[in-house]
N, CA, C and O of each residue as an XYZ file, in Angstrom:
632
protein
N      25.638     -4.610     -1.992
C      24.871     -5.431     -1.071
C      23.586     -5.877     -1.769
O      22.928     -5.094     -2.454
N      23.253     -7.130     -1.581
C      22.036     -7.680     -2.183
C      20.824     -7.406     -1.296
O      20.936     -7.314     -0.073
N      19.679     -7.279     -1.932
C      18.419     -7.086     -1.209
C      17.982     -8.440     -0.664
O      17.671     -9.362     -1.418
N      17.964     -8.539      0.658
C      17.527     -9.748      1.350
C      16.752     -9.309      2.592
O      16.614     -8.116      2.859
N      16.256    -10.272      3.334
C      15.520     -9.960      4.569
C      16.377     -9.056      5.458
O      17.585     -9.252      5.589
N      15.730     -8.075      6.056
C      16.356     -7.133      6.985
C      17.360     -6.190      6.320
O      18.356     -5.797      6.928
N      17.081     -5.833      5.057
C      17.828     -4.748      4.422
C      16.871     -3.586      4.208
O      15.665     -3.771      4.046
N      17.437     -2.383      4.213
C      16.669     -1.182      3.915
C      16.886     -0.879      2.437
O      18.018     -0.689      1.992
N      15.809     -0.836      1.693
C      15.864     -0.578      0.264
C      15.308      0.824      0.028
O      14.185      1.132      0.429
N      16.097      1.658     -0.619
C      15.624      2.978     -1.038
C      15.415      2.902     -2.540
O      16.316      2.511     -3.282
N      14.223      3.277     -2.982
C      13.901      3.162     -4.397
C      12.966      4.274     -4.838
O      12.347      4.958     -4.023
N      12.883      4.433     -6.140
C      11.835      5.253     -6.724
C      10.955      4.300     -7.503
O      11.421      3.280     -8.009
N       9.687      4.637     -7.595
C       8.792      3.810     -8.393
C       7.725      4.662     -9.030
O       7.225      5.624     -8.448
N       7.395      4.281    -10.234
C       6.300      4.894    -10.969
C       5.233      3.811    -11.072
O       5.515      2.688    -11.491
N       4.016      4.153    -10.691
C       2.926      3.181    -10.712
C       1.817      3.680    -11.627
O       1.430      4.848    -11.584
N       1.313      2.768    -12.459
C       0.190      3.088    -13.339
C      -0.846      1.976    -13.254
O      -0.527      0.828    -12.944
N      -2.094      2.343    -13.537
C      -3.148      1.334    -13.561
C      -3.208      0.706    -14.955
O      -2.399      1.034    -15.822
N      -4.164     -0.193    -15.167
C      -4.266     -0.926    -16.424
C      -4.549     -0.015    -17.620
O      -4.270     -0.381    -18.761
N      -5.100      1.162    -17.358
C      -5.392      2.109    -18.439
C      -4.246      3.085    -18.672
O      -4.338      3.959    -19.534
N      -3.164      2.940    -17.907
C      -2.013      3.821    -18.066
C      -2.064      5.086    -17.228
O      -1.181      5.938    -17.334
N      -3.100      5.217    -16.386
C      -3.205      6.393    -15.513
C      -2.103      6.334    -14.456
O      -1.935      5.317    -13.783
N      -1.347      7.437    -14.313
C      -0.250      7.488    -13.346
C      -0.829      7.625    -11.938
O      -1.582      8.555    -11.650
N      -0.466      6.687    -11.072
C      -0.908      6.691     -9.679
C       0.178      7.249     -8.762
O      -0.125      7.827     -7.718
N       1.425      7.078     -9.146
C       2.583      7.577     -8.405
C       3.631      7.945     -9.438
O       3.941      7.146    -10.321
N       4.184      9.163     -9.336
C       5.080      9.647    -10.386
C       6.528      9.187    -10.254
O       7.309      9.353    -11.191
N       6.901      8.615     -9.116
C       8.236      8.062     -8.970
C       9.337      9.066     -8.724
O      10.514      8.710     -8.792
N       9.000     10.295     -8.445
C      10.035     11.318     -8.267
C      10.656     11.302     -6.876
O      11.846     11.578     -6.727
N       9.869     10.985     -5.862
C      10.360     10.991     -4.485
C      10.850      9.604     -4.080
O      10.084      8.643     -4.149
N      12.112      9.477     -3.658
C      12.590      8.172     -3.177
C      11.843      7.754     -1.913
O      11.432      8.585     -1.103
N      11.682      6.453     -1.772
C      11.062      5.880     -0.569
C      11.970      4.770     -0.059
O      12.642      4.097     -0.841
N      11.984      4.588      1.231
C      12.764      3.505      1.832
C      11.818      2.570      2.569
O      10.847      3.003      3.189
N      12.121      1.278      2.487
C      11.316      0.308      3.231
C      12.208     -0.802      3.759
O      13.292     -1.048      3.231
N      11.739     -1.467      4.803
C      12.421     -2.620      5.381
C      11.950     -3.851      4.626
O      10.767     -4.189      4.652
N      12.879     -4.522      3.951
C      12.573     -5.673      3.101
C      12.519     -6.959      3.934
O      13.272     -7.127      4.893
N      11.621     -7.848      3.548
C      11.621     -9.162      4.190
C      10.306     -9.593      4.797
O      10.300    -10.309      5.799
N       9.195     -9.180      4.222
C       7.911     -9.668      4.701
C       7.311     -8.869      5.841
O       6.475     -9.390      6.580
N       7.714     -7.625      6.002
C       7.186     -6.783      7.069
C       5.918     -6.038      6.665
O       5.337     -5.321      7.479
N       5.484     -6.201      5.418
C       4.273     -5.530      4.959
C       4.487     -4.061      4.637
O       3.529     -3.288      4.621
N       5.732     -3.663      4.379
C       6.042     -2.261      4.102
C       5.931     -1.899      2.630
O       5.974     -0.719      2.279
N       5.793     -2.873      1.785
C       5.578     -2.649      0.361
C       4.749     -3.813     -0.160
O       4.460     -4.755      0.578
N       4.372     -3.749     -1.418
C       3.538     -4.802     -2.000
C       4.320     -6.104     -2.146
O       5.520     -6.077     -2.420
N       3.651     -7.242     -1.967
C       4.336     -8.526     -2.111
C       5.039     -8.681     -3.463
O       6.141     -9.224     -3.527
N       4.421     -8.216     -4.524
C       5.020     -8.331     -5.856
C       6.277     -7.505     -6.013
O       7.183     -7.888     -6.752
N       6.343     -6.366     -5.323
C       7.543     -5.529     -5.363
C       8.676     -6.247     -4.634
O       9.804     -6.278     -5.126
N       8.389     -6.824     -3.465
C       9.425     -7.565     -2.735
C       9.942     -8.738     -3.560
O      11.148     -8.976     -3.610
N       9.043     -9.468     -4.204
C       9.471    -10.594     -5.039
C      10.396    -10.142     -6.160
O      11.407    -10.790     -6.432
N      10.055     -9.035     -6.809
C      10.857     -8.535     -7.933
C      12.232     -8.046     -7.487
O      13.188     -8.119     -8.259
N      12.347     -7.550     -6.258
C      13.608     -6.972     -5.798
C      14.497     -7.937     -5.029
O      15.687     -7.665     -4.864
N      13.964     -9.043     -4.559
C      14.742    -10.016     -3.783
C      16.002    -10.408     -4.555
O      15.934    -10.830     -5.709
N      17.164    -10.260     -3.888
C      18.442    -10.663     -4.479
C      19.065     -9.628     -5.407
O      20.170     -9.839     -5.905
N      18.383     -8.519     -5.647
C      18.923     -7.487     -6.542
C      19.828     -6.532     -5.763
O      19.959     -6.644     -4.544
N      20.459     -5.578     -6.490
C      21.399     -4.647     -5.877
C      21.103     -3.216     -6.294
O      20.260     -2.965     -7.156
N      21.814     -2.278     -5.664
C      21.734     -0.864     -6.009
C      21.919     -0.703     -7.517
O      22.794     -1.329     -8.115
N      21.078      0.149     -8.127
C      21.161      0.395     -9.565
C      20.202     -0.461    -10.391
O      19.990     -0.188    -11.572
N      19.622     -1.493     -9.780
C      18.701     -2.373    -10.505
C      17.441     -1.608    -10.897
O      16.878     -0.872    -10.086
N      17.004     -1.783    -12.132
C      15.743     -1.208    -12.593
C      14.934     -2.296    -13.275
O      15.489     -3.204    -13.893
N      13.632     -2.198    -13.158
C      12.742     -3.162    -13.800
C      11.350     -2.563    -13.900
O      10.998     -1.624    -13.186
N      10.576     -3.131    -14.800
C       9.150     -2.817    -14.887
C       8.399     -4.116    -14.694
O       8.672     -5.106    -15.372
N       7.452     -4.111    -13.769
C       6.685     -5.323    -13.457
C       5.194     -5.033    -13.545
O       4.739     -3.928    -13.251
N       4.453     -6.042    -13.954
C       3.000     -5.972    -13.919
C       2.540     -6.882    -12.795
O       2.914     -8.053    -12.728
N       1.723     -6.324    -11.916
C       1.257     -7.085    -10.760
C      -0.225     -7.378    -10.865
O      -1.042     -6.474    -11.039
N      -0.560     -8.651    -10.758
C      -1.955     -9.040    -10.625
C      -2.432     -8.574     -9.255
O      -1.612     -8.348     -8.365
N      -3.735     -8.429     -9.070
C      -4.244     -7.966     -7.774
C      -3.701     -8.747     -6.576
O      -3.452     -8.160     -5.523
N      -3.514    -10.055     -6.722
C      -3.053    -10.873     -5.592
C      -1.670    -10.480     -5.096
O      -1.342    -10.738     -3.938
N      -0.842     -9.856     -5.951
C       0.491     -9.427     -5.547
C       0.569     -7.908     -5.356
O       1.644     -7.354     -5.125
N      -0.589     -7.249     -5.457
C      -0.650     -5.798     -5.272
C      -1.538     -5.506     -4.066
O      -1.134     -5.761     -2.932
N      -2.737     -4.977     -4.291
C      -3.625     -4.600     -3.192
C      -4.732     -5.614     -2.942
O      -5.688     -5.330     -2.221
N      -4.602     -6.797     -3.539
C      -5.552     -7.870     -3.302
C      -6.767     -7.801     -4.213
O      -7.012     -6.800     -4.885
N      -7.515     -8.888     -4.215
C      -8.765     -8.944     -4.970
C      -9.835     -8.192     -4.195
O      -9.759     -8.062     -2.973
N     -10.828     -7.701     -4.919
C     -11.960     -7.055     -4.233
C     -12.708     -8.098     -3.412
O     -12.879     -9.240     -3.838
N     -13.142     -7.691     -2.249
C     -13.915     -8.544     -1.347
C     -15.261     -7.856     -1.126
O     -15.362     -6.883     -0.378
N     -16.279     -8.372     -1.782
C     -17.596     -7.728     -1.700
C     -18.202     -7.791     -0.299
O     -19.148     -7.062     -0.001
N     -17.664     -8.657      0.564
C     -18.166     -8.683      1.945
C     -17.723     -7.435      2.719
O     -18.231     -7.168      3.808
N     -16.783     -6.675      2.161
C     -16.335     -5.438      2.798
C     -17.128     -4.224      2.340
O     -16.817     -3.095      2.718
N     -18.160     -4.459      1.520
C     -19.047     -3.389      1.072
C     -20.301     -3.462      1.938
O     -20.926     -4.516      2.050
N     -20.659     -2.343      2.546
C     -21.782     -2.350      3.483
C     -22.497     -1.004      3.460
O     -22.048     -0.058      2.812
N     -23.598     -0.934      4.165
C     -24.320      0.328      4.315
C     -24.602      0.555      5.796
O     -24.745     -0.389      6.573
N     -24.677      1.833      6.165
C     -25.117      2.191      7.511
C     -26.060      3.384      7.375
O     -26.074      4.076      6.357
N     -26.838      3.602      8.417
C     -27.743      4.741      8.412
C     -26.966      6.022      8.673
O     -26.025      6.039      9.466
N     -27.363      7.079      8.008
C     -26.684      8.374      8.129
C     -26.657      8.841      9.589
O     -25.687      9.460     10.027
N     -27.716      8.544     10.336
C     -27.778      8.977     11.744
C     -26.697      8.302     12.599
O     -26.350      8.806     13.667
N     -26.160      7.154     12.129
C     -25.129      6.433     12.875
C     -23.714      6.848     12.457
O     -22.729      6.311     12.965
N     -23.621      7.792     11.542
C     -22.334      8.218     11.005
C     -21.972      9.576     11.586
O     -22.862     10.387     11.842
N     -20.675      9.848     11.802
C     -20.289     11.174     12.317
C     -20.775     12.291     11.398
O     -20.901     12.079     10.192
N     -21.047     13.467     11.939
C     -21.527     14.583     11.110
C     -20.489     15.002     10.063
O     -19.291     14.774     10.234
N     -20.968     15.614      8.985
C     -20.085     16.116      7.943
C     -19.665     15.060      6.936
O     -18.678     15.243      6.224
N     -20.400     13.958      6.867
C     -20.054     12.868      5.960
C     -20.105     13.338      4.506
O     -21.035     14.030      4.092
N     -19.081     12.944      3.740
C     -19.017     13.274      2.317
C     -18.511     12.059      1.551
O     -17.779     11.236      2.102
N     -18.894     11.946      0.294
C     -18.374     10.880     -0.559
C     -16.860     11.051     -0.653
O     -16.363     12.155     -0.877
N     -16.143      9.958     -0.480
C     -14.683      9.988     -0.473
C     -14.107     10.047      0.928
O     -12.924      9.773      1.131
N     -14.949     10.409      1.905
C     -14.503     10.442      3.294
C     -14.230      9.038      3.807
O     -14.684      8.053      3.225
N     -13.485      8.954      4.899
C     -13.144      7.644      5.438
C     -13.533      7.530      6.901
O     -13.601      8.517      7.633
N     -13.786      6.299      7.295
C     -14.181      5.970      8.656
C     -13.381      4.752      9.079
O     -13.258      3.788      8.324
N     -12.842      4.796     10.280
C     -12.123      3.637     10.789
C     -13.092      2.759     11.562
O     -13.867      3.237     12.390
N     -13.035      1.490     11.279
C     -13.867      0.517     11.976
C     -13.082     -0.761     12.151
O     -11.852     -0.745     12.145
N     -13.788     -1.871     12.308
C     -13.104     -3.158     12.401
C     -13.877     -4.200     11.617
O     -15.093     -4.107     11.448
N     -13.135     -5.204     11.137
C     -13.760     -6.266     10.359
C     -14.315     -7.338     11.298
O     -14.317     -7.158     12.516
N     -14.782     -8.443     10.737
C     -15.400     -9.515     11.528
C     -14.451    -10.136     12.552
O     -14.899    -10.688     13.558
N     -13.127    -10.046     12.299
C     -12.152    -10.617     13.218
C     -11.599     -9.566     14.196
O     -10.668     -9.847     14.950
N     -12.171     -8.374     14.178
C     -11.725     -7.324     15.078
C     -10.497     -6.570     14.602
O      -9.946     -5.759     15.345
N     -10.058     -6.825     13.373
C      -8.909     -6.121     12.812
C      -9.314     -4.717     12.374
O     -10.429     -4.509     11.896
N      -8.401     -3.748     12.539
C      -8.635     -2.367     12.107
C      -8.925     -2.357     10.606
O      -8.238     -3.014      9.824
N      -9.933     -1.617     10.228
C     -10.356     -1.558      8.831
C     -10.738     -0.123      8.495
O     -11.431      0.534      9.272
N     -10.294      0.365      7.347
C     -10.674      1.700      6.876
C     -11.777      1.531      5.832
O     -11.626      0.768      4.878
N     -12.865      2.235      6.015
C     -13.979      2.209      5.071
C     -14.074      3.562      4.386
O     -13.962      4.599      5.039
N     -14.277      3.561      3.080
C     -14.432      4.786      2.304
C     -15.895      4.961      1.945
O     -16.558      4.010      1.532
N     -16.399      6.181      2.102
C     -17.776      6.488      1.723
C     -17.831      6.537      0.188
O     -17.162      7.360     -0.436
N     -18.627      5.658     -0.405
C     -18.712      5.605     -1.871
C     -19.974      6.265     -2.411
O     -20.007      6.711     -3.558
N     -21.025      6.324     -1.570
C     -22.282      6.910     -2.035
C     -23.131      7.270     -0.828
O     -23.106      6.587      0.197
N     -23.881      8.355     -0.968
C     -24.872      8.717      0.041
C     -26.197      8.786     -0.687
O     -26.376      9.584     -1.607
N     -27.126      7.939     -0.266
C     -28.432      7.886     -0.926
C     -29.500      7.993      0.154
O     -29.752      7.046      0.899
N     -30.127      9.176      0.222
C     -31.136      9.397      1.260
C     -30.508      9.329      2.627
O     -29.557     10.054      2.919
N     -31.040      8.448      3.478
C     -30.534      8.286      4.836
C     -29.502      7.167      4.945
O     -29.111      6.786      6.049
N     -29.061      6.642      3.805
C     -28.148      5.499      3.794
C     -26.778      5.900      3.266
O     -26.667      6.582      2.248
N     -25.743      5.471      3.967
C     -24.362      5.710      3.545
C     -23.776      4.373      3.106
O     -23.835      3.384      3.836
N     -23.210      4.359      1.901
C     -22.574      3.162      1.346
C     -21.075      3.234      1.627
O     -20.423      4.227      1.304
N     -20.536      2.178      2.227
C     -19.129      2.115      2.616
C     -18.433      0.951      1.924
O     -19.036     -0.094      1.681
N     -17.149      1.151      1.608
C     -16.349      0.096      0.984
C     -15.051     -0.037      1.775
O     -14.283      0.918      1.883
N     -14.811     -1.224      2.326
C     -13.609     -1.500      3.109
C     -12.443     -2.002      2.285
O     -11.375     -2.277      2.831
N     -12.628     -2.128      0.972
C     -11.530     -2.536      0.101
C     -10.571     -1.366     -0.107
O     -10.980     -0.206     -0.065
N      -9.304     -1.675     -0.328
C      -8.360     -0.636     -0.741
C      -8.848     -0.100     -2.081
O      -9.328     -0.884     -2.900
N      -8.745      1.203     -2.340
C      -9.236      1.751     -3.615
C      -8.633      1.091     -4.858
O      -9.236      1.145     -5.930
N      -7.464      0.474     -4.738
C      -6.829     -0.185     -5.886
C      -7.004     -1.703     -5.860
O      -6.412     -2.404     -6.681
N      -7.802     -2.218     -4.932
C      -8.058     -3.662     -4.879
C      -8.711     -4.107     -6.178
O      -9.557     -3.411     -6.738
N      -8.305     -5.275     -6.641
C      -8.881     -5.846     -7.855
C      -8.273     -5.318     -9.138
O      -8.689     -5.714    -10.227
N      -7.290     -4.426     -9.028
C      -6.694     -3.842    -10.227
C      -5.313     -4.416    -10.503
O      -4.537     -4.682     -9.585
N      -5.021     -4.605    -11.802
C      -3.674     -4.963    -12.233
C      -2.894     -3.662    -12.368
O      -3.372     -2.710    -12.985
N      -1.700     -3.619    -11.795
C      -0.898     -2.404    -11.763
C       0.474     -2.645    -12.379
O       0.994     -3.761    -12.343
N       1.054     -1.593    -12.943
C       2.404     -1.661    -13.497
C       3.302     -0.738    -12.690
O       2.962      0.418    -12.437
N       4.457     -1.267    -12.289
C       5.433     -0.512    -11.516
C       6.759     -0.492    -12.248
O       7.242     -1.527    -12.708
N       7.344      0.685    -12.352
C       8.719      0.815    -12.822
C       9.543      1.165    -11.593
O       9.336      2.206    -10.970
N      10.481      0.284    -11.250
C      11.249      0.394    -10.018
C      12.710      0.705    -10.311
O      13.275      0.189    -11.275
N      13.318      1.538     -9.492
C      14.756      1.781     -9.570
C      15.309      1.787     -8.157
O      14.897      2.591     -7.321
N      16.253      0.875     -7.895
C      16.861      0.775     -6.572
C      17.960      1.829     -6.459
O      18.929      1.811     -7.218
N      17.800      2.744     -5.507
C      18.742      3.834     -5.281
C      19.834      3.411     -4.304
O      20.995      3.791     -4.458
N      19.452      2.615     -3.288
C      20.417      2.206     -2.277
C      19.917      0.958     -1.554
O      18.714      0.708     -1.481
N      20.854      0.187     -1.027
C      20.554     -0.989     -0.202
C      21.546     -0.973      0.946
O      22.750     -0.837      0.732
N      21.036     -1.113      2.172
C      21.929     -1.168      3.339
C      21.321     -2.101      4.375
O      20.128     -2.402      4.341
N      22.148     -2.543      5.277
C      21.668     -3.399      6.371
C      20.774     -2.570      7.291
O      21.070     -1.411      7.582
N      19.701     -3.168      7.734
C      18.804     -2.501      8.682
C      19.429     -2.500     10.066
O      20.152     -3.425     10.435
N      19.147     -1.465     10.818
C      19.629     -1.406     12.203
C      18.744     -2.300     13.075
O      17.616     -2.614     12.697
N      19.250     -2.706     14.231
C      18.410     -3.492     15.143
C      17.107     -2.758     15.493
O      16.056     -3.384     15.629
N      17.183     -1.431     15.636
C      15.993     -0.651     15.962
C      14.977     -0.709     14.814
O      13.781     -0.863     15.062
N      15.432     -0.590     13.571
C      14.522     -0.663     12.430
C      13.853     -2.034     12.364
O      12.657     -2.138     12.091
N      14.632     -3.080     12.615
C      14.077     -4.435     12.596
C      13.032     -4.591     13.708
O      11.953     -5.135     13.473
N      13.352     -4.113     14.922
C      12.396     -4.258     16.026
C      11.142     -3.420     15.793
O      10.053     -3.813     16.213
N      11.277     -2.266     15.125
C      10.114     -1.430     14.817
C       9.367     -1.915     13.580
O       8.198     -1.581     13.388
N      10.040     -2.706     12.736
C       9.392     -3.264     11.550
C       9.284     -2.310     10.375
O       8.462     -2.518      9.483
N      10.124     -1.241     10.364
C      10.106     -0.300      9.239
C      11.418      0.483      9.175
O      12.191      0.526     10.132
N      11.639      1.102      8.008
C      12.835      1.920      7.798
C      12.708      3.243      8.532
O      11.614      3.795      8.650
N      13.828      3.748      9.022
C      13.906      5.081      9.619
C      14.737      5.955      8.695
O      15.345      5.455      7.749
N      14.768      7.251      8.959
C      15.676      8.117      8.231
C      15.026      8.920      7.137
O      13.807      9.083      7.096
N      15.871      9.424      6.244
C      15.469     10.410      5.248
C      14.256     10.019      4.406
O      13.382     10.851      4.162
N      14.194      8.769      3.963
C      13.089      8.370      3.070
C      12.182      7.320      3.721
O      11.314      6.743      3.067
N      12.399      7.083      5.019
C      11.599      6.106      5.735
C      10.695      6.778      6.749
O      10.256      7.910      6.542
N      10.414      6.090      7.840
C       9.503      6.542      8.895
C      10.231      7.486      9.843
O      11.405      7.273     10.148
N       9.559      8.507     10.301
C      10.119      9.424     11.282
C       9.329      9.296     12.578
O       8.098      9.274     12.558
N      10.031      9.212     13.699
C       9.356      9.119     15.009
C       9.253     10.476     15.629
O       8.719     10.614     16.729
C-alpha cells in the first residue's frame, strides 16, 4: 500500500541537528495519520508521500519544513510576581498568542525580578537531518480520520 492521505504510517526515525547531535535515536516505532493533519513535520510527509513499507531515506529539512523559523515576536518577559511559584529555567508555561491560539512558552532566563520566555519551539530555526524507515502502511479507520491521529500500538491511546 502506498502512503497517501488517510493512511497510517508506522516508522522509525533518527533525528540529528546540524552539528550531528542526536535528538531522537529512532529505536521506538511511531505511527501517524498521513495527509496534512499536523501529526508529523511537513518535510517528513513530503518525503514519504507515495512510498511503501520498507522505504528508507535520509532527508535534510530546512526550518520551514521542520519546526519553522524563529519568530522573535514570541520572545517576551514578564515579572516574576506574575509567574506561578517554583519557576525554573527550562520550565514551561501555557499561554496564548496574539490570535488567542494556545502557545507554550519556555523559561530561558531569570534575571532579578524578570522572567524571560520564548514561545518558539526549541528546534525552531534549525536545519535537521532525519533518517526514516517505513515499518508499515495501512488504511486509517474512520475513527482515526475523525480524531485526526493514529490509534493503537505506536499511535495515540485514549
